[in-house]
C-alpha atoms as one frame of an Amber mdcrd trajectory, in Angstrom:
protein
 119.171-108.021 246.980 120.758-111.430 247.766 120.333-114.483 249.926 122.395
-112.846 252.701 120.637-111.855 255.903 118.916-108.495 255.685 117.182-106.040
 257.938 113.605-105.618 256.706 111.101-102.952 257.764 107.375-103.744 257.711
 104.491-101.282 257.519 101.001-102.781 257.762 102.403-105.947 259.318  99.073
-106.981 260.839  97.659-107.354 257.327  97.519-110.924 256.036 100.054-110.641
 253.203 102.603-108.528 255.066 102.310-110.655 258.210 102.965-113.829 256.199
 106.032-112.207 254.630 107.243-111.106 258.060 106.800-114.617 259.434 108.792
-116.059 256.520 111.581-113.555 257.100 111.761-114.407 260.796 111.818-118.152
 260.099 114.805-117.586 257.841 116.847-115.611 260.337 116.401-112.051 259.104
 116.303-109.083 261.458 113.017-107.200 261.183 111.419-103.979 262.370 107.695
-103.245 262.252 105.266-100.449 262.968 101.999-101.398 264.658  99.286 -99.434
 266.397  98.931-102.374 268.803 102.216-104.314 269.108 100.587-107.098 271.155
  98.199-107.797 268.270 101.106-108.331 265.900 102.981-110.550 268.351  99.860
-112.636 268.872  99.325-113.074 265.129 102.895-114.214 264.647 102.867-116.692
 267.538  99.384-118.152 267.021  98.686-117.922 263.278 102.241-118.368 262.012
 103.687-120.344 264.958 106.745-118.133 265.369 108.345-118.831 268.779 108.346
-115.946 271.241 112.119-116.342 271.560 112.476-115.609 267.839 110.374-112.470
 268.176 112.492-111.311 271.085 115.780-111.803 269.234 114.885-110.834 265.644
 111.924-108.444 265.714 111.640-104.889 266.994 108.061-103.571 267.031 107.499
 -99.831 267.331 104.084 -98.605 268.427 102.702 -95.861 266.216 100.896 -94.715
 263.101 102.229 -94.715 259.540 101.198 -91.067 259.207 103.574 -90.104 262.023
 107.042 -89.418 260.649 108.728 -89.760 264.048 107.311 -93.281 264.441 108.147
 -94.211 260.843 111.733 -93.052 261.307 112.328 -95.583 264.086 111.242 -98.440
 261.813 113.475 -97.344 258.927 116.746 -97.610 260.849 118.616-100.563 262.318
 117.672-101.399 265.909 121.372-101.722 266.718 122.479 -98.596 264.822 120.067
 -95.702 264.134 122.603 -94.130 261.766 122.062 -96.943 259.218 118.942 -97.600
 257.128 117.226-100.980 256.756 117.979-102.934 253.580 114.388-103.533 252.465
 111.037-101.867 253.173 107.732-103.717 252.758 104.732-101.384 252.620 101.578
-103.432 253.197  99.341-100.720 254.624  95.596-100.877 253.972  92.472 -99.359
 255.487  89.313-101.157 256.609  86.409-101.258 254.091  83.148 -99.621 255.140
  79.703 -99.458 253.538  78.046 -96.126 252.804  74.722 -94.952 251.367  75.811
 -94.304 247.791  74.841 -95.931 244.522  78.002 -94.730 242.805  80.401 -95.674
 245.631  78.742 -98.157 248.016  82.080 -99.222 249.516  84.500 -96.743 251.024
  87.301 -96.972 253.606  87.490 -95.918 257.227  90.513 -93.906 256.070  90.239
 -93.337 252.286  93.749 -91.879 251.919  95.724 -94.146 254.258  97.865 -95.797
 251.562  98.623 -92.532 249.797  99.482 -90.591 252.959 101.356 -93.548 254.440
 103.560 -93.965 251.373 104.145 -90.222 251.266 105.216 -90.303 254.922 107.659
 -93.166 254.360 109.278 -91.432 251.371 109.436 -88.021 253.028 110.896 -89.565
 256.188 113.611 -91.258 254.132 114.345 -87.868 252.579 114.594 -86.239 256.021
 116.890 -89.000 257.231 119.140 -88.444 254.217 119.322 -84.726 254.993 120.396
 -85.590 258.531 123.175 -87.871 257.266 121.378 -91.221 257.503 121.216 -92.156
 253.828 122.391 -95.730 253.202 122.096 -99.303 254.377 124.933-101.291 255.922
 125.877-102.210 252.338 126.252 -98.554 251.325 123.087 -98.509 249.221 119.645
 -96.943 249.421 116.814 -99.200 250.665 114.730-101.356 248.345 110.951-100.759
 248.569 108.175-103.298 247.974 104.530-102.239 248.103 101.445-104.449 248.166
  98.809-103.018 245.825  96.021-104.676 243.812  95.028-105.754 240.334  92.453
-103.661 238.515  94.479-100.444 238.443  96.977-101.201 235.684  97.675 -98.556
 233.034  98.646-101.328 230.656  96.893-104.546 229.723  93.733-105.833 231.399
  94.665-107.710 234.570  91.295-108.990 235.846  88.631-111.237 234.246  85.747
-109.342 232.643  83.277-110.701 235.196  85.226-108.964 237.975  84.894-105.534
 236.351  81.709-104.542 238.258  83.356-105.455 241.557  86.614-103.703 240.793
  85.383-100.560 239.096  82.200-100.017 241.081  82.315-101.594 244.527  86.059
-101.181 245.076  86.559 -97.805 243.420  87.569 -95.913 246.585  90.129 -98.502
 247.836  91.645 -98.764 244.372  92.064 -95.008 244.013  94.059 -94.993 247.240
  96.246 -97.913 246.118  96.874 -96.272 242.747  97.985 -93.003 244.326 100.399
 -94.877 246.596 101.837 -96.650 243.553 102.285 -93.368 241.707 104.147 -91.818
 244.617 106.614 -94.714 244.631 107.110 -94.688 240.862 107.448 -90.898 240.720
 110.079 -90.994 243.473 112.438 -92.114 240.681 115.119 -93.456 242.960 115.398
 -90.351 245.130 114.855 -92.365 248.300 115.259 -95.988 247.200 117.560 -97.975
 244.969 114.565 -99.652 243.277 111.008-100.847 243.832 108.587-103.688 243.165
 104.798-103.330 243.128 102.899-106.492 244.055  99.361-106.696 242.621  97.476
-109.716 243.937  93.966-110.423 242.702  91.077-110.928 245.180  92.666-112.037
 248.453  91.507-115.053 250.443  92.362-116.516 253.833  93.049-120.139 254.661
  95.906-122.594 254.302  98.639-121.911 251.789  98.489-123.824 248.516 102.186
-123.327 247.835 104.036-121.149 245.357 103.708-123.865 242.724 100.009-122.981
 242.520 100.596-119.235 242.128 100.570-117.869 238.593 102.703-114.799 238.005
 102.566-112.032 235.418 104.189-108.621 235.252 104.505-105.301 233.498 106.985
-102.482 233.937 106.333 -99.755 236.454 108.296 -97.351 234.265 108.382 -98.185
 230.566 111.552 -97.615 228.528 112.527 -98.699 225.017 115.494-100.784 226.146
 113.650-102.945 228.663 112.919-106.657 228.622 109.583-107.421 226.955 106.719
-107.532 229.442 105.198-110.917 230.228 101.815-109.274 230.789  99.452-109.718
 233.755  98.269-113.133 234.936  94.453-113.257 234.875  92.665-115.066 237.675
  90.046-114.882 240.385  91.677-115.270 243.794  94.963-115.782 245.575  95.723
-116.550 249.230  97.294-113.991 251.543  99.769-116.524 252.922 101.010-117.448
 249.454 101.344-113.776 248.515 103.467-113.168 251.607 105.613-116.207 250.869
 106.109-115.053 247.265 107.169-111.596 248.418 109.768-113.011 250.771 111.171
-115.855 248.684 110.959-114.408 245.171 111.338-110.668 245.720 113.329-110.201
 248.932 115.642-113.214 248.677 115.819-114.224 245.020 115.353-110.843 243.350
 115.059-110.013 239.671 111.673-108.256 239.924 113.029-104.743 240.309 111.002
-102.051 238.553 108.093-104.407 237.859 104.408-104.505 238.738 103.840-108.174
 239.556 100.372-109.750 239.364  99.665-112.854 241.466  96.741-115.261 241.151
  95.881-118.977 241.317
């Protein structure tokens, strides 16, 4: 969008990448809303892990308790805390379910909620549509919101975006989580601007915890989410093994939310 202060909505804010992006936004003076099943958990993560002062949370962050499958809860997050007749400028969808083992040779890893990303994205888009029908259709700048979703490598329809040695992990162990991420991506792409002015899909490789290495260590590649003849030539995915959650969150905030220029792209991140 621009370097001006925005209102940013966060779904899945207790996840490592989204929480790091939220912390970066708060440090830089943006007004934020977030949906959390347990608001105290999110506040604790921000104050202890990311060292955000409680006074900053009180003045810049509004946390709504609820589930991403509940349209009434989602609606509260999508509008300005000070004016429910205006939509937030940017939406970050970082929802993800918890992995779980199961007795299956074909699919040994599943999720506690195998359709959470798909249903969550569907709920966000349908809630935006309902808000539009009720007369709440634009941001304070007179535009539709901008949507960013955190997905994964290994589900590209274009060029290979993971090293060959990761194929067994991605296409066997992580099949169920990746199906859910792919369906969420497709919903956003197929929305075709009905409920947003544009989108960016972030596809980090295997995520790690720990101290940030800095954006200078992050390698970036990209391909179009929707391919057209007149577009800029794709850079192609960046191939790598791991990337840190904190650096992914920082990239999302600094490069996508503030700087811009990634609209319509599927962006791969790795060290």
